[in-house]
C-alpha positions as CSV (number, residue, x, y, z in Angstrom):
1,X,-2.9,-11.2,-23.9
2,X,-0.6,-14.1,-24.4
3,X,1.4,-12.1,-27.0
4,X,3.1,-10.2,-24.1
5,X,5.2,-13.3,-23.7
6,X,6.9,-12.5,-27.0
7,X,8.6,-9.4,-25.5
8,X,11.5,-11.5,-24.6
9,X,14.0,-8.6,-24.5
10,X,11.9,-6.6,-22.1
11,X,14.0,-6.1,-18.9
12,X,11.7,-3.9,-16.8
13,X,8.4,-2.2,-16.6
14,X,5.5,-4.5,-17.2
15,X,2.8,-2.3,-15.5
16,X,-0.8,-3.3,-15.9
17,X,-2.1,-2.1,-12.5
18,X,-5.6,-0.8,-12.0
19,X,-7.1,-2.1,-15.2
20,X,-9.7,-4.6,-14.1
21,X,-8.0,-7.3,-16.3
22,X,-9.8,-10.6,-15.9
23,X,-9.2,-14.3,-16.6
24,X,-5.9,-16.0,-15.8
25,X,-2.4,-14.6,-15.8
26,X,-0.9,-15.8,-19.1
27,X,1.6,-18.5,-18.6
28,X,3.6,-17.0,-21.5
29,X,4.7,-14.2,-19.2
30,X,7.2,-16.7,-17.9
31,X,9.1,-16.2,-21.2
32,X,10.1,-12.7,-20.1
33,X,13.4,-14.1,-18.7
34,X,15.3,-10.8,-19.0
35,X,12.8,-9.0,-16.7
36,X,14.6,-7.7,-13.7
37,X,12.2,-5.3,-12.1
38,X,8.7,-3.8,-12.4
39,X,6.5,-6.9,-13.0
40,X,3.4,-5.3,-11.7
41,X,-0.1,-6.8,-12.2
42,X,-1.7,-5.3,-9.0
43,X,-5.3,-4.4,-8.6
44,X,-6.8,-6.4,-11.4
45,X,-9.3,-9.3,-11.4
46,X,-6.9,-12.1,-12.3
47,X,-8.2,-15.4,-11.0
48,X,-7.2,-19.0,-10.5
49,X,-3.5,-19.9,-10.0
50,X,-0.3,-18.0,-10.2
51,X,1.4,-19.7,-13.2
52,X,4.4,-21.8,-12.2
53,X,6.1,-20.5,-15.3
54,X,6.7,-17.2,-13.5
55,X,9.5,-19.0,-11.6
56,X,11.5,-18.7,-14.9
57,X,11.8,-15.0,-14.3
58,X,15.1,-15.7,-12.4
59,X,16.6,-12.3,-13.3
60,X,13.9,-10.6,-11.2
61,X,15.4,-8.6,-8.4
62,X,12.6,-6.3,-7.3
63,X,9.0,-5.2,-7.9
64,X,7.2,-8.5,-8.4
65,X,3.6,-7.6,-7.5
66,X,0.4,-9.6,-7.9
67,X,-1.4,-7.8,-5.1
68,X,-5.2,-7.5,-4.9
69,X,-6.4,-9.9,-7.5
70,X,-8.6,-13.0,-7.1
71,X,-5.8,-15.5,-7.3
72,X,-6.5,-18.7,-5.5
73,X,-4.9,-22.1,-4.9
74,X,-1.4,-22.2,-3.6
75,X,1.8,-20.1,-4.1
76,X,3.9,-22.1,-6.6
77,X,7.1,-23.5,-5.3
78,X,8.8,-22.3,-8.5
79,X,8.8,-18.8,-7.1
80,X,11.6,-20.0,-4.9
81,X,13.7,-19.9,-8.1
82,X,13.6,-16.1,-8.0
83,X,16.8,-16.0,-6.1
84,X,17.9,-12.5,-7.3
85,X,14.9,-11.0,-5.5
86,X,15.9,-8.5,-2.8
87,X,12.7,-6.5,-2.4
88,X,9.0,-6.3,-3.1
89,X,7.7,-9.8,-3.8
90,X,4.1,-8.9,-3.0
91,X,1.3,-11.5,-3.2
92,X,-1.1,-10.2,-0.5
93,X,-4.9,-9.5,-0.8
94,X,-5.6,-12.6,-2.8
95,X,-7.4,-15.8,-2.0
96,X,-4.3,-17.9,-1.8
97,X,-4.6,-21.1,0.3
98,X,-2.1,-23.4,2.0
99,X,1.1,-22.7,3.7
100,X,3.9,-20.5,2.3
101,X,6.2,-22.9,0.4
102,X,9.5,-23.6,2.0
103,X,11.2,-23.0,-1.3
104,X,10.7,-19.3,-0.7
105,X,13.3,-19.6,1.9
106,X,15.8,-19.7,-0.9
107,X,15.2,-16.0,-1.5
108,X,18.0,-15.1,0.9
109,X,18.6,-11.6,-0.6
110,X,15.1,-10.4,0.4
111,X,15.3,-7.3,2.6
112,X,12.0,-5.5,2.1
């Protein structure tokens, strides 16, 4: 639900995996700017695009997972703003198209 975007003080642990959630990922989740780890939307049925607003989660350092959904279109260049990321930026097993954006090259702390 879009109301999750109101949890602006949440710093870790948004786990909604394995729930067969459908529709689009709410753009309001980009308002969780204090989120540093544990953004996990794996194994659902989210479709269409990855919201560009998720690039506002610039405190994220690990555990950004959108694995195995039905996400299509391209990887937003705004994810290159997640410069604190050092591990687990997982987008695989979707229907994403196009090349990996060069902006992801800004994630120089990535190790795993």
